N, C-alpha and C positions, 0 to 999 in steps of 0.2 A: 679155252674159251672162258671169259669173265662172267661170274654170276651176278645178276642184278639183285641188290639188297634194298630194303625199305622198312617202314614201320608196319608192324602187324596191327590189326584192329584193337587187340588188347593193349598194346603199348600206346596206341593213340588215345584210347579211353583213359588210361592211367595218366598220361601227360595232361589231357584236358582237365581231369579231376584235380591234379596237383595245381594247375594254373588257376582253377576256380578257387581252391583253398587259399592260395597266396593272394589272389585278388580280393577275396572276402576279408582276409585279414587286413590288407591295406585299406580297404574301404571302412572297416570297423575302426581302425586307428584314426582315419580322417574324420569320420562322423563324430567319434568321441572327442577329438581335439576341437572340432568346430563347435560342438555342444558346450564344451568347457569354456571356449573363448566367448561364446555368446552369453553364457551364464556369468562369467567374470565381468564382461563388458556391461551387462545389464546391472549387476550389483554396483559397479563403479559409477555408472550413470545415475543410478538411484542415490548413491552416496553424494555425488556431486550436486544433484538437484537439492537434496536436503541441506547440504552445506551452503549452497548459494542462497537458498530461501532464508536460512537462519542468519546469514550475513546481512541480507537486505533488512530483515526485521531488527537485528541487533543495531545496525547503524541508524535505522529510523528511530528506534527508542532512545538511543544515546543522544540524538540531535533534538529530541522532543523538548520543548520548553525554552529553546533559545529564542529570546525576544529582543532582537537588535542588540543593544548593549545592556538591556535590563534583565530582570528575572521574572519568572512566571508568577511568583508569589506577590509581586508588586504590579501585576497587570490586571486591569479591569476591562470589562466589555462595555462599549457604548452603542452596540448594535442591538436590534430587537431580538428577544429570545426566540430560539427555534424549538420546535416540538421534539426534535431528536438530537442526539449528540454527534451528528455528522459534521455540521459546520462549526460548531463550538458548543460548549455547555457551561452553564453557570454552576459553580461549585459551592461547597460549604463555606461558612464564614461570611464575610461582607458580601453584600448583594452583587451579583454578576462577577464574582471573582473568577479569574480565568483558570481553566483546567486544560493543560497541554495534551493530555492523553485520555481518551475515552474509547468506547467501542460498543458493539452489539453482541450479546451473549446468545448463542444458539440454544433454544429451549431443550430441556432434558439432556443436556450434555455436561452438567456440572460434575463436581468430584463425586465419585461413586456410581455414576450412571454409565451404562454400557454404550459404547460408540458403534454406530452402524455406518459403514462406508457407503457412499452413493455419489452419483454424478447428476442427480436430479436437482433442478433449480428449486429454491424454496419460495414460499409465499412470504409476504411482509410480516405475517404473524408468527413466522418460525424463528423470530429473534426477539429478545427482550432488551430494550424496548423494541416496539415494532420497527422493522427495517425502514429506513427513510425511502419514500417513494421515488426519490431522485435516482436510485439505483436502476429503476426500470428504464431510464433513458439510455442505459448501456446496452440495451438489446436483450439481455438475459440477466436474471437475478443471480446472485452468488449461490453456490451449492449449499443446500441446507445441511444442518448438523455441524456446521463449522463456524467458529467465532470470527468476528470482523474487528480488526484493530484500527483505530483512528488516531493519528498523531498530528500535531500542529506545532509550528514554529515559524520564526521569521525566515523568509527565503534567503538562502545562503548563496554567495557568489553573485556575479553581476555588478553593475555600477551602483554604488550606494547613493542614497538621496539624503540631503541634510536641510533642515529648516533654516530659512533666511529671514522669514517674517511670519507672524501669526495673526489671525483674525478670529472673531467669535465663531465663524463657520468656515474657515479656510486656513490652509497652510501653504505658504510660498516656499518652494524648495529650489536648490541650486540646479537640479535636473530631475525629471520625472522618472528616468530610467525605464523600467518595465512596468511601472504602475499604470493601470488603466481604470476607467470608470467601471464601477460595479464590483471591484475587488475589495476584499477585506484587507486592511493594512494595519501596521503597528507603528506608532510613533513613540520613541523612548528617549529620555534624557539620562539614562543609566541609573536613575533613582526610581523612576516610575515609568510605566508603559500603559498605553491606551490602544485598544483594538477598536477600529471603526470601519465603516464602509466608505470607500471613495465614491462620492456621488457624481463627480465630474472632474475632468482634467481640461484646463484651459491654459496653454502655455506652460508655465512652471507653477501654476496655482492648482492645488487640490481642494475641491470644495466638499463640504460636509452638509448633507441634508437628510430628509426623512424618507425619500422615495427609494425604489429599488428593492432587491431581495437579498438579505432580509430587511434592509433599511436601517437607519440609525434611530435611536430612542428619541432624540430631539433634533431640531434643526441646527442647533449650535453645539459646540463642544461643552462638556460639563464645566460649570463656572469655577469649580474648585480645583481644576486641573489646568496648569499653564505650562507650555513647552517653549523654552527660550530658543533663540537662534543657536544652531549647532546640534539640535536634537536629530536623531537618525530616524528615517522613515523607510520601512520595507514592506513588501507584500506579506500577508499571512499565508503561509503554505500549509494546507490541510490535505492529508493523504490517507485514504482508507486502503488497508491490505486485506484481501479476502481470497478464498478458494473459489475458482470458477472453472468452467469447462474450456480447456485449451484448444489450440488448433488441431491437435491430434485426437480429440474426442475424450481425453482423460482429464483428470483434475490438474489444475495448474495454479500457481500463486499469481494473483493479479494485484495491481495498484490502481486506484482511481483518485486522480487529483481533482480538487474542488477549484474550479475556475471562477471567473467573474460571474456574479449573479447566480451562484450556487450551481453552475453547470458542471457535470462530471465528465472526465475524460479517462477512459480505461486503458490499461496496457498490460499485456501478459509478460510477466517477469521470468518465471521459472516453470518449466513443464514438469509433469509427473509428480505433483504434490497432491496427496490424497486427502489430507486432513490438517486442520489448524485449530488448536485449542489454547486459549490464553488464560493464565492464572494471574489475577491481579492482587496486589496489596491495597486495601481500601483505607482511605483516610476517614475514619469514623468520627473523629472529634474536631475536624476542621483545623488541625494544627499545621497542615501543609507539609 
């Protein structure tokens, strides 16, 4: 007669214990690998965000001061002065000399000051000079304790416009391209450049007047400046780069482009940017 054999209770408990030990080991390896992957992926994403942000700013700074075919040192402003450096700013030297790069310095964040990370929106007085009120049209102010960089140049790309005839308060061009009423524009003959606000567009004629925001200093072009046929006309592109609260609730690098009549349009560029501090070299003697 055959004897029936099976597991004893002790053998079953030993088997279960060994299985638990093996399972625990496998789970530990899985959890450790997953944690290492998440950590590595997080560091890589942070590195990518920083690199993308620096690339945006680097390209923006390199393009700053491109004024059609002219140079910023030979560019003057014929638009009314603004109280802040968002739209443009008059620089040292000759009256209303053009400055291609300006910005807003976050208070108490200069060299030697401790930096405190935050996602709280700042008040206008949290910057020097006071942040332009136009930023409030974006829905939320930039995050405080972070500098704001403002760069400006001729719009690059698109169909160029060239002067075919001039008047005391108008320019006739071969085509208006993307130029619209209310825009700040640059006309340049490669020797000198002038920034003015386009008061109106009628056919291929760009008019120059005193209305609008900011408006021009006079109803006519400055009498000492004459632009012959062939001079290039482009829109003046002004962009502010700042740290704001992104879609994920964390800090992010934003850009705000200045459109016609000083309207701002914001765009999130790079997520997970906590801080931005700008160190400038200042032209203290007006030598450009």
